[in-house]
PAPA-816202 format. One record per residue (C-alpha): residue number from 1; residue in three letters; x, y, z. Coordinates in nm, 3 decimals, decimal comma. Layout:
# residues N
 sese donu      xx      yy      zz
  NUM  ALA       X       Y       Z
...
END
This chain:
# residues 252
 sese donu      xx      yy      zz
    1  UNK   0,911  -5,880  -0,168
    2  UNK   0,852  -6,089   0,181
    3  UNK   0,457  -6,118   0,254
    4  UNK   0,338  -5,907   0,095
    5  UNK  -0,100  -5,876   0,135
    6  UNK  -0,258  -6,186   0,069
    7  UNK  -0,222  -6,322   0,393
    8  UNK  -0,504  -6,029   0,506
    9  UNK  -0,850  -6,221   0,446
   10  UNK  -0,700  -6,471   0,799
   11  UNK  -0,704  -6,187   1,033
   12  UNK  -0,561  -6,155   1,346
   13  UNK  -0,581  -6,303   1,640
   14  UNK  -0,872  -6,169   1,805
   15  UNK  -1,098  -6,103   1,510
   16  UNK  -1,128  -5,712   1,583
   17  UNK  -0,985  -5,613   1,213
   18  UNK  -1,155  -5,315   1,130
   19  UNK  -1,045  -5,204   0,907
   20  UNK  -0,604  -5,169   0,748
   21  UNK  -0,489  -4,850   0,601
   22  UNK  -0,126  -4,824   0,405
   23  UNK   0,081  -4,494   0,377
   24  UNK   0,354  -4,438   0,165
   25  UNK   0,479  -3,988   0,214
   26  UNK   0,383  -4,006   0,603
   27  UNK   0,510  -4,107   0,874
   28  UNK   0,335  -4,357   1,141
   29  UNK   0,295  -4,084   1,400
   30  UNK   0,157  -3,868   1,088
   31  UNK  -0,081  -4,120   0,993
   32  UNK  -0,230  -4,140   1,341
   33  UNK  -0,274  -3,760   1,390
   34  UNK  -0,403  -3,801   1,023
   35  UNK  -0,687  -4,077   1,083
   36  UNK  -0,794  -3,860   1,406
   37  UNK  -0,553  -3,937   1,699
   38  UNK  -0,516  -3,646   1,936
   39  UNK  -0,052  -3,597   1,978
   40  UNK   0,114  -3,677   2,237
   41  UNK  -0,243  -3,962   2,315
   42  UNK  -0,177  -4,372   2,349
   43  UNK   0,001  -4,651   2,461
   44  UNK   0,326  -4,772   2,491
   45  UNK   0,336  -5,024   2,234
   46  UNK   0,147  -5,344   2,211
   47  UNK   0,028  -5,650   2,052
   48  UNK  -0,247  -5,734   1,860
   49  UNK  -0,423  -5,968   2,194
   50  UNK  -0,368  -5,639   2,469
   51  UNK  -0,667  -5,505   2,233
   52  UNK  -0,902  -5,734   2,428
   53  UNK  -0,801  -5,542   2,724
   54  UNK  -0,853  -5,184   2,625
   55  UNK  -1,190  -5,087   2,755
   56  UNK  -1,374  -5,029   2,396
   57  UNK  -1,646  -4,988   2,299
   58  UNK  -1,741  -5,054   1,961
   59  UNK  -2,133  -4,996   1,945
   60  UNK  -2,351  -4,701   2,116
   61  UNK  -2,690  -4,673   2,024
   62  UNK  -2,722  -4,381   1,826
   63  UNK  -2,360  -4,301   1,829
   64  UNK  -1,979  -4,349   1,733
   65  UNK  -1,821  -4,677   1,845
   66  UNK  -1,466  -4,732   1,990
   67  UNK  -1,183  -4,707   1,767
   68  UNK  -0,773  -4,773   1,813
   69  UNK  -0,526  -4,792   1,586
   70  UNK  -0,157  -4,928   1,596
   71  UNK   0,037  -4,800   1,375
   72  UNK   0,438  -4,875   1,281
   73  UNK   0,663  -4,852   0,955
   74  UNK   0,750  -5,119   0,687
   75  UNK   0,906  -5,100   0,347
   76  UNK   0,878  -4,737   0,273
   77  UNK   0,521  -4,752   0,422
   78  UNK   0,347  -4,638   0,745
   79  UNK   0,081  -4,847   0,827
   80  UNK  -0,167  -4,864   1,073
   81  UNK  -0,425  -5,212   1,184
   82  UNK  -0,770  -5,068   1,286
   83  UNK  -0,999  -5,222   1,623
   84  UNK  -1,354  -5,112   1,667
   85  UNK  -1,566  -4,843   1,479
   86  UNK  -1,264  -4,823   1,193
   87  UNK  -1,174  -4,416   1,067
   88  UNK  -0,971  -4,563   0,807
   89  UNK  -1,244  -4,578   0,518
   90  UNK  -1,358  -4,158   0,513
   91  UNK  -1,141  -4,003   0,586
   92  UNK  -0,893  -4,093   0,269
   93  UNK  -0,850  -3,817   0,165
   94  UNK  -0,746  -3,628   0,431
   95  UNK  -0,517  -3,875   0,467
   96  UNK  -0,384  -3,851   0,105
   97  UNK  -0,307  -3,512   0,107
   98  UNK  -0,021  -3,341   0,065
   99  UNK   0,080  -3,585  -0,164
  100  UNK   0,029  -3,900   0,007
  101  UNK  -0,011  -4,269  -0,136
  102  UNK  -0,341  -4,386   0,059
  103  UNK  -0,445  -4,809   0,080
  104  UNK  -0,727  -4,894   0,229
  105  UNK  -0,827  -5,267   0,358
  106  UNK  -1,151  -5,278   0,441
  107  UNK  -1,199  -5,709   0,569
  108  UNK  -1,582  -5,836   0,522
  109  UNK  -1,499  -6,279   0,437
  110  UNK  -1,720  -6,335   0,122
  111  UNK  -2,016  -6,019   0,135
  112  UNK  -2,109  -5,785   0,118
  113  UNK  -1,688  -5,785  -0,075
  114  UNK  -1,411  -5,648   0,124
  115  UNK  -1,281  -5,339   0,014
  116  UNK  -0,969  -5,235  -0,150
  117  UNK  -0,946  -4,809  -0,234
  118  UNK  -0,637  -4,619  -0,302
  119  UNK  -0,579  -4,219  -0,308
  120  UNK  -0,345  -3,983  -0,341
  121  UNK  -0,229  -3,628  -0,320
  122  UNK  -0,655  -3,557  -0,158
  123  UNK  -0,791  -3,788  -0,420
  124  UNK  -1,008  -4,122  -0,428
  125  UNK  -0,833  -4,246  -0,732
  126  UNK  -0,987  -4,613  -0,714
  127  UNK  -1,160  -4,871  -0,599
  128  UNK  -1,294  -5,225  -0,563
  129  UNK  -1,451  -5,464  -0,370
  130  UNK  -1,270  -5,805  -0,437
  131  UNK  -1,503  -6,103  -0,635
  132  UNK  -1,614  -5,792  -0,744
  133  UNK  -1,411  -5,610  -0,973
  134  UNK  -1,595  -5,541  -1,262
  135  UNK  -1,734  -5,228  -1,098
  136  UNK  -1,453  -5,001  -1,005
  137  UNK  -1,502  -4,598  -0,911
  138  UNK  -1,252  -4,322  -0,836
  139  UNK  -1,152  -4,081  -1,053
  140  UNK  -0,941  -4,310  -1,245
  141  UNK  -1,137  -4,669  -1,211
  142  UNK  -0,976  -4,875  -1,465
  143  UNK  -0,600  -4,791  -1,300
  144  UNK  -0,558  -5,114  -1,192
  145  UNK  -0,786  -5,316  -1,555
  146  UNK  -0,452  -5,350  -1,690
  147  UNK  -0,303  -5,609  -1,412
  148  UNK  -0,627  -5,734  -1,309
  149  UNK  -0,651  -5,831  -1,719
  150  UNK  -0,323  -5,991  -1,683
  151  UNK  -0,350  -6,196  -1,340
  152  UNK  -0,718  -6,402  -1,545
  153  UNK  -0,891  -6,158  -1,332
  154  UNK  -1,117  -5,937  -1,568
  155  UNK  -1,146  -6,003  -1,932
  156  UNK  -1,055  -5,686  -2,162
  157  UNK  -1,369  -5,544  -2,160
  158  UNK  -1,319  -5,476  -1,779
  159  UNK  -1,667  -5,566  -1,734
  160  UNK  -1,676  -5,998  -1,685
  161  UNK  -1,463  -6,274  -1,482
  162  UNK  -1,223  -6,433  -1,664
  163  UNK  -1,116  -6,632  -1,336
  164  UNK  -1,264  -6,994  -1,275
  165  UNK  -1,661  -6,946  -1,155
  166  UNK  -1,609  -7,267  -0,856
  167  UNK  -1,280  -7,080  -0,773
  168  UNK  -1,309  -7,063  -0,347
  169  UNK  -1,337  -6,739  -0,248
  170  UNK  -1,003  -6,701  -0,069
  171  UNK  -0,806  -6,766  -0,302
  172  UNK  -1,007  -6,576  -0,516
  173  UNK  -0,922  -6,300  -0,283
  174  UNK  -0,550  -6,391  -0,318
  175  UNK  -0,486  -6,308  -0,624
  176  UNK  -0,663  -6,061  -0,564
  177  UNK  -0,530  -5,891  -0,380
  178  UNK  -0,156  -6,004  -0,548
  179  UNK  -0,245  -5,728  -0,835
  180  UNK  -0,259  -5,381  -0,552
  181  UNK   0,052  -5,546  -0,406
  182  UNK   0,285  -5,604  -0,698
  183  UNK   0,135  -5,269  -0,830
  184  UNK   0,206  -5,005  -0,568
  185  UNK   0,503  -5,275  -0,374
  186  UNK   0,348  -5,336  -0,064
  187  UNK   0,479  -5,546   0,208
  188  UNK   0,331  -5,630   0,508
  189  UNK   0,394  -5,869   0,765
  190  UNK   0,145  -6,096   0,874
  191  UNK   0,338  -6,107   1,223
  192  UNK   0,299  -5,670   1,251
  193  UNK  -0,047  -5,768   1,310
  194  UNK  -0,031  -6,070   1,536
  195  UNK   0,267  -6,003   1,728
  196  UNK   0,477  -5,725   1,662
  197  UNK   0,490  -5,395   1,987
  198  UNK   0,302  -5,131   1,826
  199  UNK   0,168  -4,747   1,980
  200  UNK  -0,230  -4,782   1,977
  201  UNK  -0,390  -4,477   2,010
  202  UNK  -0,777  -4,389   1,981
  203  UNK  -0,917  -4,197   1,655
  204  UNK  -1,252  -4,202   1,682
  205  UNK  -1,486  -4,258   2,075
  206  UNK  -1,363  -4,215   2,446
  207  UNK  -1,222  -4,519   2,488
  208  UNK  -1,025  -4,640   2,801
  209  UNK  -0,628  -4,589   2,734
  210  UNK  -0,498  -4,612   3,036
  211  UNK  -0,182  -4,816   3,103
  212  UNK  -0,158  -4,857   3,453
  213  UNK  -0,494  -4,960   3,589
  214  UNK  -0,500  -4,797   4,018
  215  UNK  -0,678  -5,100   4,028
  216  UNK  -0,401  -5,372   3,928
  217  UNK  -0,272  -5,480   4,276
  218  UNK  -0,578  -5,591   4,422
  219  UNK  -0,780  -5,743   4,089
  220  UNK  -0,434  -5,919   4,026
  221  UNK  -0,395  -6,044   4,362
  222  UNK  -0,786  -6,188   4,293
  223  UNK  -0,839  -6,279   3,978
  224  UNK  -0,495  -6,485   4,098
  225  UNK  -0,733  -6,640   4,460
  226  UNK  -1,019  -6,644   4,204
  227  UNK  -0,939  -6,893   3,895
  228  UNK  -1,053  -6,498   3,706
  229  UNK  -0,811  -6,440   3,379
  230  UNK  -0,538  -6,287   3,483
  231  UNK  -0,452  -5,917   3,412
  232  UNK  -0,157  -5,841   3,151
  233  UNK   0,169  -5,795   3,394
  234  UNK   0,423  -5,606   3,221
  235  UNK   0,093  -5,315   3,048
  236  UNK  -0,045  -5,350   3,420
  237  UNK  -0,365  -5,344   3,274
  238  UNK  -0,724  -5,565   3,354
  239  UNK  -0,958  -5,779   3,070
  240  UNK  -1,255  -5,594   3,121
  241  UNK  -1,376  -5,981   3,186
  242  UNK  -1,150  -5,916   3,482
  243  UNK  -1,235  -5,562   3,635
  244  UNK  -1,593  -5,609   3,621
  245  UNK  -1,583  -5,906   3,819
  246  UNK  -1,342  -5,786   4,020
  247  UNK  -1,587  -5,433   4,110
  248  UNK  -1,820  -5,653   4,123
  249  UNK  -1,703  -5,919   4,381
  250  UNK  -1,539  -5,586   4,572
  251  UNK  -1,852  -5,360   4,524
  252  UNK  -2,004  -5,261   4,895
END
């Protein structure tokens, strides 16, 4: 076992991470499709930091925002890092159809709690909040109860906590995630989120996923001359702040 998943509350570089979906029984491309991606669509591999350079509108008044996933595979599981208006938690039954197992993590720092859910074969099996493990749901809400008791997180009744009252929430969350990690055999190195180049797919809304901006060369020269954030040369992407400033400055 490597990094496991205990690092997940620490998040990534962008701070845009809105969910993590892990699926066993399908590959990364199928996972993207089941989460709402269009066949054959997506960027060439990008990093977590480069997500900021996609033209994604997270919130629209009265409508859904944009959502993007970066997908890959590791240790027998396909995974999707979700950004923006996440779809993973809403699609557990669809993602898990056909005998697929899915573990979904929704990050929240304190309250309401971060959530862990498990689905299998089109069924929502169990779920609970980190720090609120005494409130469980799903068709088999007590699936992880023996492991939570063994880890001194809950008492055998399943309704009361066993952990110290003064335990910091970060340590508390890591201990619960260790139970989930061990039960399902999850291993998702943090470097896959923060450093790896992974293909990105739009799964909600209409984000601009173009990786060859027609204004790139002119904007690069203008940004260099005027001290603005430089476009990403490898992908020929314009950061939104640079794009808007360039268009404003060169508008006739």
